[in-house]
ROSE-4610 file (N, C-alpha, C; in Angstrom, 1 decimal, always signed):
// ROSE-4610
residu = [X/X/X/X/X/X/X/X/X/X/X/X/X/X/X/X/X/X/X/X/X/X/X/X/X/X/X/X/X/X/X/X/X/X/X/X/X/X/X/X/X/X/X/X/X/X/X/X/X/X/X/X/X/X/X/X/X/X/X/X/X/X/X/X/X/X/X/X/X/X/X/X/X/X/X/X/X/X/X/X/X/X/X/X/X/X/X/X/X/X/X/X/X/X/X/X/X/X/X/X/X/X/X/X/X/X/X/X/X/X/X/X/X/X/X/X/X/X/X/X/X/X/X/X/X/X/X/X/X/X/X/X/X/X/X/X/X/X/X/X/X/X/X/X/X/X/X/X/X/X/X/X/X/X/X/X/X/X/X/X/X/X/X/X/X/X/X/X/X/X/X/X/X/X/X/X/X/X/X/X/X/X/X/X/X/X/X/X/X/X/X/X/X/X/X/X/X/X/X/X/X/X/X/X/X/X/X/X/X/X/X/X/X/X/X/X/X/X/X/X/X/X/X/X/X/X/X/X/X/X/X/X/X/X/X/X/X/X/X/X/X/X/X/X/X/X/X/X/X/X/X/X/X/X/X/X/X/X/X/X/X/X/X/X/X/X/X/X/X/X/X/X/X/X/X/X/X/X/X/X/X/X/X/X/X/X/X/X/X/X/X/X/X/X/X/X/X/X/X/X/X/X/X/X/X/X/X/X/X/X/X/X/X/X/X/X/X/X/X/X/X/X/X/X/X/X/X]
num = [1/1/1/2/2/2/3/3/3/4/4/4/5/5/5/6/6/6/7/7/7/8/8/8/9/9/9/10/10/10/11/11/11/12/12/12/13/13/13/14/14/14/15/15/15/16/16/16/17/17/17/18/18/18/19/19/19/20/20/20/21/21/21/22/22/22/23/23/23/24/24/24/25/25/25/26/26/26/27/27/27/28/28/28/29/29/29/30/30/30/31/31/31/32/32/32/33/33/33/34/34/34/35/35/35/36/36/36/37/37/37/38/38/38/39/39/39/40/40/40/41/41/41/42/42/42/43/43/43/44/44/44/45/45/45/46/46/46/47/47/47/48/48/48/49/49/49/50/50/50/51/51/51/52/52/52/53/53/53/54/54/54/55/55/55/56/56/56/57/57/57/58/58/58/59/59/59/60/60/60/61/61/61/62/62/62/63/63/63/64/64/64/65/65/65/66/66/66/67/67/67/68/68/68/69/69/69/70/70/70/71/71/71/72/72/72/73/73/73/74/74/74/75/75/75/76/76/76/77/77/77/78/78/78/79/79/79/80/80/80/81/81/81/82/82/82/83/83/83/84/84/84/85/85/85/86/86/86/87/87/87/88/88/88/89/89/89/90/90/90/91/91/91/92/92/92/93/93/93/94/94/94/95/95/95/96/96/96/97/97/97/98/98/98/99/99/99/100/100/100/101/101/101/102/102/102/103/103/103/104/104/104/105/105/105/106/106/106/107/107/107/108/108/108/109/109/109]
x = [+89.4/+88.9/+88.1/+87.2/+86.5/+87.0/+86.6/+87.2/+86.5/+85.2/+84.5/+85.1/+85.5/+86.1/+87.5/+88.2/+89.4/+89.2/+88.2/+88.0/+87.7/+86.9/+86.6/+87.5/+88.7/+89.9/+90.7/+90.8/+91.6/+90.9/+89.7/+89.0/+88.9/+88.9/+89.2/+90.3/+91.3/+92.8/+93.0/+92.4/+92.5/+91.9/+91.1/+90.4/+91.1/+91.8/+92.6/+93.9/+94.5/+95.8/+96.2/+97.0/+97.4/+98.8/+99.2/+100.6/+101.6/+102.7/+103.6/+103.3/+102.2/+101.6/+101.8/+103.0/+103.3/+103.7/+103.1/+103.0/+102.0/+100.9/+100.1/+99.6/+100.7/+100.4/+100.9/+100.3/+100.6/+101.1/+101.6/+101.9/+100.7/+99.6/+98.3/+97.8/+98.0/+97.5/+98.2/+99.6/+100.4/+99.8/+99.7/+99.3/+97.8/+96.9/+95.6/+95.7/+96.5/+96.7/+97.3/+98.3/+99.0/+98.0/+97.0/+96.0/+95.0/+94.7/+93.5/+94.2/+95.6/+96.0/+96.2/+96.4/+96.6/+95.1/+94.0/+92.7/+92.3/+92.8/+92.4/+93.0/+94.3/+95.1/+94.7/+94.5/+94.2/+95.4/+95.2/+96.4/+97.4/+98.7/+99.6/+100.6/+101.2/+101.9/+103.1/+103.4/+104.5/+105.6/+106.9/+107.9/+108.1/+108.1/+108.2/+109.6/+110.4/+112.0/+111.9/+110.8/+110.9/+109.8/+108.8/+107.8/+106.7/+106.3/+105.5/+104.3/+103.2/+101.9/+101.7/+100.7/+100.3/+100.1/+100.5/+100.4/+98.9/+98.6/+97.3/+96.5/+97.2/+96.6/+96.2/+95.1/+94.5/+95.2/+95.8/+96.3/+96.2/+96.4/+96.8/+98.4/+98.7/+100.2/+100.6/+101.8/+102.4/+103.3/+103.2/+104.1/+104.2/+105.6/+105.6/+105.0/+104.9/+104.0/+102.8/+102.1/+100.5/+100.3/+99.1/+98.3/+97.2/+97.4/+96.5/+96.2/+95.4/+95.1/+96.3/+96.8/+97.8/+97.3/+98.1/+97.8/+99.4/+99.5/+100.8/+100.5/+101.3/+101.4/+102.4/+103.0/+104.1/+105.3/+105.7/+106.5/+106.7/+105.5/+105.3/+104.2/+104.4/+103.2/+102.6/+101.3/+100.3/+99.7/+99.3/+98.7/+97.8/+96.6/+95.6/+96.0/+96.3/+96.5/+95.5/+95.0/+93.8/+93.8/+94.9/+95.0/+94.8/+94.9/+94.7/+93.6/+92.9/+91.7/+91.9/+93.3/+93.5/+94.6/+94.8/+95.8/+97.1/+98.2/+99.6/+100.4/+101.6/+102.5/+103.7/+104.3/+105.2/+106.5/+106.8/+108.1/+109.4/+109.2/+110.4/+110.6/+109.8/+110.0/+109.6/+108.3/+108.3/+107.2/+106.7/+106.0/+106.9/+106.6/+107.7/+107.0/+105.7/+104.9/+103.5/+103.1/+101.8/+101.0/+99.7/+98.8/+97.7/+97.2/+95.9/+94.8/+93.8/+92.6/+91.9/+91.4/+90.5/+89.3/+88.6/+87.4/+86.3/+85.3/+84.4/+83.4/+82.9/+82.2/+80.8/+80.1/+78.9/+78.0/+76.9/+75.9/+74.6/+74.0/+72.8/+71.6/+71.0/+69.8/+68.6]
y = [+91.8/+91.1/+92.0/+91.7/+92.7/+92.2/+93.0/+92.6/+91.5/+91.2/+90.1/+88.8/+88.9/+87.8/+87.4/+88.4/+88.5/+87.7/+88.3/+87.7/+86.1/+85.7/+84.4/+83.7/+83.9/+83.4/+83.0/+84.0/+83.7/+83.1/+83.1/+82.1/+80.6/+80.5/+79.2/+78.8/+79.4/+79.0/+78.7/+79.6/+79.2/+77.9/+77.4/+76.2/+75.0/+75.3/+74.3/+74.0/+75.0/+74.8/+75.3/+74.8/+75.0/+75.4/+76.2/+76.8/+75.6/+75.6/+74.7/+73.5/+73.7/+72.7/+73.1/+72.9/+73.6/+72.4/+71.3/+70.2/+70.4/+70.8/+70.9/+72.3/+73.2/+74.7/+74.8/+75.1/+75.4/+76.8/+76.8/+78.4/+79.1/+78.3/+79.1/+79.4/+78.7/+79.1/+80.5/+80.5/+81.6/+83.0/+82.9/+83.9/+84.4/+83.3/+83.8/+84.5/+84.0/+84.8/+86.1/+86.2/+87.5/+88.5/+88.1/+88.8/+89.3/+88.5/+88.6/+89.6/+89.6/+90.3/+91.6/+91.9/+93.3/+93.9/+93.0/+93.5/+94.0/+93.3/+94.0/+95.1/+95.3/+96.3/+97.6/+97.4/+98.5/+99.1/+100.0/+100.6/+101.2/+101.1/+101.8/+102.7/+103.5/+104.5/+103.9/+104.2/+103.7/+104.8/+104.7/+105.8/+105.6/+107.0/+107.0/+106.5/+106.6/+106.0/+104.6/+104.0/+102.4/+101.6/+102.3/+101.7/+102.9/+102.7/+103.8/+103.0/+103.7/+103.0/+102.9/+102.3/+101.9/+103.3/+103.3/+104.6/+105.1/+106.4/+107.0/+106.4/+106.4/+106.0/+107.2/+107.3/+108.4/+107.8/+108.5/+108.2/+109.4/+109.0/+110.1/+110.3/+111.5/+111.9/+112.8/+112.5/+113.4/+114.2/+115.8/+116.7/+117.6/+118.1/+119.1/+118.8/+117.4/+117.4/+117.3/+117.4/+117.6/+116.4/+116.3/+115.1/+115.7/+115.2/+115.8/+114.8/+115.1/+114.0/+114.1/+112.9/+113.0/+112.0/+112.1/+111.4/+111.1/+109.7/+109.4/+108.8/+109.5/+109.2/+109.7/+108.7/+109.1/+109.5/+108.8/+109.0/+110.3/+111.0/+112.5/+112.2/+113.0/+113.2/+114.4/+114.5/+115.7/+115.5/+116.9/+116.9/+118.0/+117.8/+118.8/+119.9/+121.2/+122.3/+123.1/+122.7/+123.3/+125.0/+125.4/+126.9/+127.5/+126.9/+127.6/+126.7/+125.6/+124.7/+124.1/+123.7/+123.0/+122.0/+121.4/+120.2/+120.7/+120.5/+120.8/+119.9/+119.8/+119.1/+119.3/+118.0/+118.0/+118.4/+119.5/+119.8/+119.4/+119.5/+119.5/+118.1/+117.0/+115.8/+116.0/+116.7/+116.9/+115.6/+115.0/+113.6/+112.9/+112.5/+111.6/+110.2/+110.2/+108.8/+109.0/+107.8/+107.7/+106.6/+106.3/+105.1/+105.2/+104.1/+104.1/+104.8/+105.4/+105.8/+104.7/+105.1/+104.0/+103.7/+102.5/+102.2/+103.2/+103.5/+104.2/+103.3/+103.9/+103.0/+102.6/+101.5/+101.0/+101.8/+102.3/+103.0/+102.3/+102.3/+101.5/+102.3/+102.0/+102.7/+102.1]
z = [+124.1/+125.4/+126.3/+126.8/+127.6/+129.1/+130.2/+131.6/+132.0/+131.5/+132.0/+131.4/+130.4/+129.4/+130.3/+130.4/+131.3/+132.8/+133.4/+134.6/+134.6/+133.5/+133.3/+132.9/+132.3/+132.1/+133.3/+134.0/+135.1/+136.2/+136.1/+137.4/+136.7/+135.3/+135.0/+135.3/+135.1/+135.3/+136.9/+137.5/+138.9/+139.4/+138.8/+139.0/+138.5/+137.2/+136.7/+137.0/+137.5/+137.9/+139.4/+140.0/+141.3/+141.4/+142.4/+142.7/+142.4/+141.8/+141.6/+140.6/+140.1/+139.0/+137.8/+137.1/+135.7/+134.7/+134.9/+133.9/+132.8/+132.9/+131.9/+131.4/+131.8/+131.2/+129.9/+129.0/+127.8/+127.4/+126.1/+125.8/+125.3/+125.0/+124.8/+126.0/+127.1/+128.5/+128.9/+128.8/+129.1/+128.3/+126.8/+126.3/+126.6/+126.8/+127.4/+128.9/+129.7/+130.8/+130.8/+130.0/+129.6/+129.0/+128.1/+127.5/+128.6/+129.5/+130.5/+131.3/+131.8/+132.7/+132.1/+131.0/+130.2/+130.1/+129.7/+129.8/+131.0/+132.3/+133.4/+133.8/+133.5/+133.9/+133.0/+131.9/+131.1/+130.2/+129.3/+128.7/+129.6/+129.1/+129.6/+128.8/+129.5/+128.7/+128.2/+127.1/+126.2/+125.9/+126.1/+125.5/+124.3/+123.5/+122.1/+121.7/+122.7/+122.3/+122.2/+122.9/+122.8/+121.8/+121.7/+120.9/+120.2/+119.1/+118.4/+118.0/+118.0/+117.6/+116.1/+115.7/+114.1/+113.5/+112.4/+111.7/+111.7/+111.7/+111.8/+113.0/+114.1/+115.2/+116.1/+116.5/+117.5/+118.8/+119.6/+121.0/+122.0/+123.1/+124.2/+124.3/+124.0/+124.4/+125.5/+125.9/+126.9/+126.1/+126.4/+125.9/+127.0/+127.5/+128.4/+129.6/+130.1/+131.4/+131.3/+130.0/+129.8/+129.0/+129.1/+128.5/+127.4/+125.9/+125.1/+124.2/+122.9/+122.1/+121.0/+120.5/+119.6/+118.5/+117.3/+116.0/+115.5/+115.2/+114.7/+113.3/+112.3/+110.9/+110.2/+109.3/+108.4/+109.2/+110.3/+111.2/+112.0/+112.0/+112.6/+113.6/+114.7/+115.7/+115.3/+115.6/+115.5/+116.8/+117.6/+118.6/+118.5/+119.5/+119.3/+120.3/+119.8/+120.6/+121.1/+122.4/+123.0/+122.9/+123.2/+123.2/+121.8/+120.6/+119.4/+118.7/+119.5/+119.1/+117.5/+117.5/+116.2/+116.4/+115.4/+115.3/+114.8/+115.2/+114.9/+114.9/+114.1/+114.0/+115.1/+115.7/+116.7/+116.1/+115.6/+115.1/+115.8/+117.2/+118.2/+118.9/+118.5/+119.3/+120.7/+121.0/+122.4/+122.8/+121.9/+122.3/+123.2/+124.4/+125.1/+125.4/+125.5/+126.0/+125.2/+125.1/+124.1/+124.8/+124.6/+125.0/+124.1/+123.8/+123.0/+123.8/+123.0/+123.5/+124.2/+125.4/+126.1/+125.4/+125.7/+125.1/+125.8/+125.0/+125.7/+126.5/+127.7/+128.5/+127.9/+128.2/+127.7/+128.5/+127.6/+128.0/+128.0/+129.2/+129.1/+128.5/+127.8/+126.9/+126.9]
């Protein structure tokens, strides 16, 4: 969902529902609102102890207070070591948080 689509859903919801009027709010409405709010908020950091990404997912990871590129596959984390200019396996479970890579900005061409 794009930010524009999310804004449209929330605008439509504000015109259709009034504060305290819950009689005609459906489960689909709530799901649409949640998706719209998440799209406007953007990705958030997830603790590896709470949630893991899909296998073979490129992510941003936090290791030792630094952010780097990460890859999760086969129950292992791999991270891009900028000092050595190569990918390495996190053998010591140093990845504490992760988030999906943000979408690339639209380039006007």
